[in-house]
Phi, psi and omega in degrees: 000014177242161178294150179284327184220149179289155183294154176238160180311139181086349181281151175301334180297337177291352180266358185293152181291142181248157179299328175300331179279338179265327186093167185262339186297312183294311179300322178296321178292315179300311183293328178297330176300339183248017176079019180248159178244147174252123186244119177289141180241134183294153181304139180081344181275148179296144179270115180302139177074012182280119179291318189268343181077192185049238182262011178291142179299160175232161180223135173213120184058236179260021180248133167258132183253136176205156175250172179300331179272003176290125177300140182304321182296325181291314178302309179297328177293307181300315177299322178299323179303315182288325181293323180284340180286146166300138183311324182291344177270342183305314186304336181273355183281130173210106175079307185239112190281323191204160164237018177270123177301318178302316178289324178297316177301312183299326186288309179304314181297317183296319177302327176289316178293320182288337178302331179294337183275355180252119180305130176087356180255266181088160180296322184296314177297320183294315180295325174299317180292318179300319177293313184298324182284337174109021168304143178239145181220154183301321184272004170100342182210157176300317183299306181306313179297311181302320188269334186235352190220015186247021183304323181292321178297312181299318182293316179306309183293314178305314186298336183260005180070027181255160181304131182215000000 
């Protein structure tokens, strides 16, 4: 559910919404509701705990790391990984949160739902950004997956009392 290769200039992925456009206050408050912290990383500095590198968000323990150029979808995806994990597993997380398909699906679903909590983002924009970035879904788009093929993710989240 991640891109196979990072975006290049002129690529539709270069149009995705970035954290610097949203600011850090709203995402930090959102993550705080789930017992997570958002840590700003200075421009040009490597992002700690980033699985994909470059501008992609990182996770270590209960902290999500992001720069101004980090895509909002990346911040929400990595936060989603920590949110779907039981809190007692969070301290052990460094860079890679899971190898579970159930947790990955729930994370993708949750990031779309959480986008509605960020002013100026919303699920429509986030799904378009996910498609532009190169997330791949069986039905061809984030929207089609979210609306028609994500029952397992929705049930996973409901069973854990998480937004769905």
